[in-house]
N, C-alpha and C positions, 0 to 999 in steps of 0.2 A: 513506596505507601502502600499500606495493607489494609487500610480501612474498607469496611462491607459496603460504608454510602459513597465510596469513591467515584467519581465521575472522569470519564475520557473525555476530550476535547480535541477533535483533529483540527491542527493548525494550518497543516498544507502538506505538499508533496516536498521532499527535501530532495531526492535522486529518482530518477526513472531507470528501468532496463528492459532486457528482452523478459527475464524469466521473473523479476521481482520491481517492486516499488516500494522506497520508503518513505514512510511519513511521519512527519513531527507531532507528537502529542502532549496533552498539556493534562495529568492526572491531579485532579483536587478532589479535598472534603469539602461539601460545604458550610461544614461545622466548623471546619479550620481552614480559613480563606489563605493565611500566609504558608501553610504546608503543603502545597502544589509542588509537582516535580515536572521537568521536560524531560522527556523521551522519544526514541526512535522505534517504529513500528515497522517488520519488513514484513510484506504482503505477496505473497507468491501468486503468479497468475494461474488461473485454471487453463486446462488444455485447450478450453472452447475460446479462451480471450486471447492467450498466449500467440505473438506471432509465428508463421509458419516457417521452420526453416528451409522448407523445399523450394527451388525456384520456379517461378510461374510457369506454368506449360506454354509452348509455343504453337501455335496453330499451324496445321499443315496444309499444302495445296491440295486442291481436289486433283484425282488423276484420272 
């Protein structure tokens, strides 16, 4: 759909992962209610929201 008035509506999460999530979207034109399409959108996590791959630090005993 290439209408300038198209509106995306997020329908929910389809799949989650370490680096990205896949959402289900409906793109529809309010002037053409029968012309909507369903599609998937992949959103990559930002470095601040992505889970760390480093193992957690273990506390050391005091000497």
